[in-house]
N, C-alpha and C positions, 0 to 999 in steps of 0.2 A: 504492499499500499503506499502512496506516496502521503505527504505528510496532509494533505488534504483529503485524505479517504478514496484516491482513484484508483482500483488495482493494477496490476501491474504485467498480470499473467491474463489468460487468452479467458471467455466465454465461453465455453462448449456447453453449449444449449441451456443456457444458465449455470452452469456450474465450474467454477476456478477453476484451471487445469494450467498446467509447464507448456511450452512446447513439446511435442514430442521428441527433436533433437534435442534439447532441453539449451536450443538458443535463446540470444538476448539481442536488443540494439538500442541503442540512446535516442534520450529524447532532449531535446537542447531549448535551453530559450533563448528567442533568434537576438532579444536585448542585449544580450550579455556573453552568450555561447557556452553558457554552463551548463554542462547535463542535471538535468530536471528529475530524469528515472529511467534505468534499463528496462526495457520491457519485453516480456515472450514474443517470440519472434516465430511464426505459425509459417506452418509447410506444408505443402500438396495434400503430406496427410493428414492433416489437422484439419484441412478442408473439409476431404472426405468423410473424415468423420462427424465432421458439424453437420454434414450433408446427410450422413445415416441417421444422423440426431432430426432432421430438418423432416425426410423421408418416413420418419416413422408416426412423427407428431403432427402430420399434416392433416392426414381425417379425421383424428380426434379434435383439432383447432379447429375445422372450417363445419364440423358438427359442433362448437361451443354457441349455445345459444348467443346471441346476438347483445343481450344485455350482460352477461357475462364478459365479453370482450372488452364493452362500453366501458364498463366498470373496472377493468384492470387500466385502461388505456387513462381513466381520468382520476384513478389513485397516481399513477405516472404521473401525470400533471403537478397533483399535489405535492407530488414530494422533489420534483424538480423544482417548483416555487419553493417550497421548505428549507432546499438546498443551494439556493440560488445564489447566494454569496462563496462556498466550494466553487460549484460549475463557472462562475463569472472568474474567479479567481482561476482555476485552471486554465482555461480559455485563454485568459490573458498570459501567463507563465510560457504558456506551450505556443501561442498562435503569434502573439506581441500588442495584439489591438488594446486600447485604454481600457481602463476597468469600466467607466460607464460604458463603451460600446460593447463589452461582452454582456455587463447586465442587459443591455438592449437583445443584445444576439439571447438570452440565456430566456427572456419574455417571448419573442416571439417565435422560437424553437418549441417552448413549453405549450403556446398556441394550437402547433401541429397535433399535438396529444389531445389537448382538450376536443377542438376541431372534429377531428378524427373517431372523440368518443361518442361526441353529437351523431356522429352521423353511420355510426356501425348501428345503428338500428334500425334504419333508413333506409339500406339499400334493399331496392323491390324488384317488381318485372311488370311484366301486364298480361293480362289475356284479352284478349276480343273474338267473334265470332271470323270464321274465315267468309272470305267477299262470298265464295261460290253455296253458301250456307252449309257445308257439308262439314261441318265439323269447328273445332273451336282451337284457337293458335294460342299457346303458353310459351311464356317467354322468363326464363329465369335468368339471374347472376350467382357466378358460382364461384368461390376462389381460381386462381389461374393456377395454383402452386408453388410450390418451394422458391422461393426468390432470391438473388444473387444482388446485395445493392453495393458498391463500391463507393465512397463520397471522400469531397474535396480538404483540403486543410483551412479554408478560410472563413469557413461557418461550421466549425465541428459539431456542434450540437444541432443546432436547426437544420444543417443537410441532414440529417441523421434524422431528426425526427419527424421531417418532411416526408422521406422514405417509410421507415416503420411504421408513423400512425395509420396511414392507410391500408398498408399492407398486413396491419394486424387486425385491424376495423372490419376490411375483406374477408381474412381467413386467412390468410398467407402463412404458414412458416417461412422465417427468414435469416441470413447468412450478412454478416455488414462486413465488408474490410472499410475499416478507416485509415484516412490518409496515414502515413508515416511519419508526416511531421508533426501531428496533433491525434495520436491515441488517447491519450487521457482522460479524453471530456467520452467520448464514447465507451472510453470502460466505466468510467462514475456512471454514465447511463447503465449500462449493464446493471450494476449493482442497483438503480431505482426501479430496474424492472423486475430483477429477483425477489427484491422488496416490495412490489406492488403483487406479487403473487401467479407472475406469468409462469405456464405450464413448461416443464423439462421439453428443451429439445426444440421447441418456438423459435429463440431466438440465439443466434450463436453470434459473437463479436471477435474476431480474428488480424489482431493487429499483425502486420507481413512488409518486411525490408523488400521483399520481391515478390513486388502484386502479380507481374505472369505468371510465376512461378506457382501462385494459390490458384488463381482466378482460373488459370485456362483447364485443370481437370476438372473443375466443377462446370463448365460450360459447356465440356464435350461429354458430362454426364447425363444421360436420358433423363435422370430425377429430378434434375434442375426445369423447371419451366419460363422464368423468365430472368432477367437481367435488368437492372435500374442503376443511372452513372450520372453521377454531375463530376466536370473534369474537361478538361482539354478537347479541340476540335479534331485532334491527332488521334487520340487514346481511343474517343468516341469512335471512330472510323475505324479502329482495330479491333475494337467488342463488337459490331454492329458485321466485320468479315469474318469472327468467328461464329457471331451466333448464327449468322446465315444457314451456317451446313445443318442444324436441327432445326431451324426457323422458330427458336426461341422468341416470346413476346419482350420488345424492348421497350424502354423509356431513354433519352439521350437527351439530357438539359448540356450541354455545350457552351464551346466560346462565345463571345461579344464581343462589339464595336460599337458602341450606343453612340448615335448622331444628339448632339444637342444643340438645336435650333434657338437663336433670339430674334424675333423678328425686331421691325422697326416700331410698333405699335406696342412692344411687352412694358411691362413694370421692371424696369431696370435692378431695381434692387430686391424684389421679390425673386426677378431670373437669379439675379447673384446668391442668394440665398438658396435657391433651389440647385444651381452649379454647386456651389460647396455639398449639399447634399448627397448630390448624384455623381459625385468625382470623389470626395474625401469620407464617403461612409465604407469604412472597413479598411481605413489610409488608401483606396483606390483599389485595394485588392478583392474586387467584388465584378462578377462576371457580368453583373447589369450598369457597373462603373457608365458615367458620361465617357469616351477618352475623346472624341473628336466636336469641338466648338466651333458649329457655324455661327456667326455674328451679322446681323444686317450693318452696311456700311456708316450706317448714319446715325448707329447706337452703338459703333463697335469700340469709341475710344472710350467711353464713359461708362461700360459693360468693364472692359479690360483693364482701366485704373481702377475699379472699386473691385474689383477679385483678386488684383494685384496685390492689393492691402490685407485683406482675408485674408489669403494665401501664406503673403510672410507675416502674417501676426500669429500664427500657428506656431506652438511650440512642442520641439519634438522630442523624447525622453522615454523610459520603461513606462509600460503600461501601466502600472501600480503607483507611481509616484505622483502626488499632488499636480494640477494645473499641464498635467500630458495632455495634447491633444492631439499627437501622431506618433503612434508607437513605429518598432522597425521591420522593415520588409522581413519574408518568412525564412528566406536564403539569400546569402550570399552572390550564390544562382540569379535570383531571380534581380538582386539588387545591379548585380554585373549586366542583365539586359534591359531594365528599364534606363541605366545608365547612357547604353549603347543606342537608343534610341533616341534618348535629348543628342548626343553627341551628332548622330546622322541628320538632324534634324536641322541643327546648326549650321554642319558644314552644308548642307544644302537651301542656306540662305534664310532659316527661320530666326525671329531674332529672341534671344533668354533674356526674359524681362526677373524672374526668381528664380530661385536654385538652381540647380543645376549642376552640384558641386557635391563629390561622393565625400560625407566626411570622417573626421578622423574620429579614434576611437574603439573599443568595443563595440558589438553589436552592427547588424545588420541596419543602420539609419540611413534612409534619402531624406533629402530635403522638397515640402512641397516647391513643387516647380512650374513655372507659366513661359510657356511659348511663344507669340505671335507671326503672322504672317508665314506663316510652316504651306511650304509649296505640297503641293496636291503630289507628289514623287517620294514624299517624307515616309520612311517608314512606319513613324509614328500613326499616321493617319491610316496606315494600311493594316497593322498589327496589335491585336491584344496588349495593352499596356502595360493591368496589375500593380499600376504604382501611382502614388499621388506626381501627376502628371497631366496639367491643362496644354490641350494644344489648341490655338485660335485662329482660324484663318476668318473672310469675310465671304457676304455675299450683295448683289444687288436686287436679285428678285426671288419671290417665289420656290417658280419653277427651278431657277438653279440650286435655291438653297435645298430641295426635295431630292433633284435629281444626286448631289453631292451625299447626301445624308443615303442614300440607297447604294451606292456606289461600293457595295464590300458584299463582301461574300456573307458576312453575318449576320441576321436578324432575329435578337437577341429582343433588346430594348431601344426603345425612343422617345427622346423627349425635347419637348420646345412648348417657348414660350409665344402666347401672346394676347392681346385684347379681342379681339376680333372672333365670336362665335363661328362665324359662317369660315371664315379660316380652321378654328380649330377642328371643326368636322371635315373642312377639305384636307388638310392634311393629315389630320389623325389617319385619314382613310386612304390618303395616298403611301403615306411611309412604311415601307416591307421589316414589319416586325410583328415578331408576340406579341410583344407588349408595350403600350404608347401612355406615356408619361405626360398629361396636358398642363400645363402650368403648377407642375407639380416635379419634385426633384427626387422622392424615395416612393416606390410603385409596389412596393411587395405586401403582399398581403392573403392570410392564410385562407380566408375565403375565397380567394381570384384564383385562376386557372395561370400558371408559369409555366412559362416553355416558347420556345423561340421558332423560329422557320429560319428555309437554306439551312447553310452548315451550320447554324445554332441547336440543331436537333429538332427532336419529334418528342411527342406526348407532352402532357402538362402533369403541373406537380401542384398540389394545393385547390382549394374549392372541392364541389360535386366531381369534377372532372378526374382530379386526382386518384380518386377511390377508381374509376373506371379502369383505372391503368391496371389495377389489381385483379380485375374481374373476368371471366369469362362469359360471353352469353349462349343461353343454350336454350333452342327451341326444341315445344312436347306437341307433336299434332295429337289431339284428342279427336 
């Protein structure tokens, strides 16, 4: 156990166990580089053992009354809230975000448990008379079956509950492979489900330093019926190719390159507030983060000056320290990549208005950075940044802004600010994205379907649509 009570062993069907090989791997604090814990390193054999347990438990869990499943999820929600301080501190220590943001994630993540607890008893079907009058059509919903969930490091609690909640509500058993950078939060959540009375075998949690070695045998096993993944588009494509051999149900929440449009009639102060939220939530390490800022020429100077003032006022530091606004990036590799994007933009002619210098000292910190006059061929406009970097360019017409916003292979989120209702409806329809924020910088909501189009993936998480991802439709002819 860590000092905050997070286990460091595997959860195999609800029971703590060492890795079959006895191997462990270190989890580090990105703000200091210090090792927080040595965590059990799951092997392929551990994954198959977890699948044994999931397959054995599947029929009984599917037959468990919806109210019982609901009550377990509700109890888990209450236990997460009771241990909010432990969860928040664990998130900050292993991921780096500020303690305030970590508490925000705990609240957000817990809501997926409460929402799905409420929806578990509302999974229905339909019945109707056949149009030909020769019988009745009965449509039922049944759980897909054992699920493999692969979660990212940037929201280690919320990305887990967003998958576990609907899977359990639907009646699916589930194996979770958390990110190697942030397994402690997920292991602590495993303790919550054990305390909530989740039956043996229904949930396994397997941290692993070699994700492919763990997941590939599971994906090829006929007992697994679905894979849900949140992460990079490249890894998502690989998993889809692997899952195609057995036609597994898949949900892919992949990369983003969200545009942020500011029209000439926008409330600039509100737009800057929205920009700060859309860009700096989680230190920019979010798939929904605004990456490309397209600002009407008439208001570009006002918007940029105000945004630079706000960005440079942010204070970097350890997420547990009072007054910290921005923690470290997750790894030195990620910091190097973000800095490369900034250097490339400057080399191509962009102006560097703030930041852009790697600080000395321990930790993987990167300063709030603002670029303007960014040329269209700069990598920072083409690639997902995942860091505290704002890249600004200007436009003259609505058509030009929409075309620039859509000029990407991604289509997860998009944001824009305007006071014109006709324009709001017109642009929201024209943007190629699964989610659009109109005069809002934060759009995530447990009751809303989260997901993208194009190379940002397919499937939805959250809302009633999120549970449908874990249900099969059966037609019975009567």
